[in-house]
C-alpha positions in Angstrom: 52.9 -136.1 144.8 51.2 -132.8 145.6 48.1 -131.8 143.6 48.7 -133.3 140.2 48.9 -131.2 137.1 47.5 -132.2 133.7 50.0 -132.5 130.9 48.8 -132.6 127.3 51.4 -133.4 124.6 50.3 -132.8 121.0 52.0 -133.3 117.6 49.8 -133.5 114.5 47.0 -136.1 115.2 48.8 -137.4 118.3 47.4 -136.3 121.6 48.7 -137.7 124.9 47.3 -136.8 128.3 49.2 -137.5 131.6 49.4 -136.3 135.1 52.4 -135.3 137.1 53.8 -132.9 139.7 54.2 -129.2 138.8 58.0 -129.7 138.6 57.7 -132.7 136.3 55.2 -130.9 134.0 57.4 -127.9 133.7 60.5 -129.9 133.0 58.7 -131.9 130.2 57.3 -128.7 128.7 60.7 -127.0 128.7 62.6 -130.0 127.3 60.1 -130.6 124.5 59.9 -126.9 123.6 63.7 -126.8 123.3 64.2 -130.1 121.4 60.9 -130.5 119.5 59.4 -127.2 118.4 56.6 -129.0 116.5 55.3 -130.5 119.7 52.8 -128.5 121.7 52.7 -129.1 125.5 49.9 -127.7 127.6 50.1 -127.8 131.4 47.0 -126.9 133.5 45.1 -127.9 136.6 42.3 -129.6 134.7 42.8 -133.2 135.9 39.2 -134.1 135.3 39.7 -137.8 134.4 42.3 -140.1 135.7 45.1 -139.8 133.1 48.1 -142.1 133.6 51.1 -140.8 135.4 53.8 -139.4 133.2 56.0 -142.2 132.0 59.4 -142.4 133.7 58.1 -139.5 135.9 61.1 -139.6 138.3 63.4 -138.7 135.5 61.6 -135.4 135.2 62.1 -134.3 138.8 
């Protein structure tokens, strides 16, 4: 994986932080924006901690 991107998924009080490739992050953001408008997805380069890898990350390539 190239430089990882930080992916934050928020819905109400739920906040999930992951890391993944730029392609995976964009695909997750696009899919959730299309199917779940109440979910907010933020993608940035602020991988300051060591968040877990995006679950089932290969599905998002």
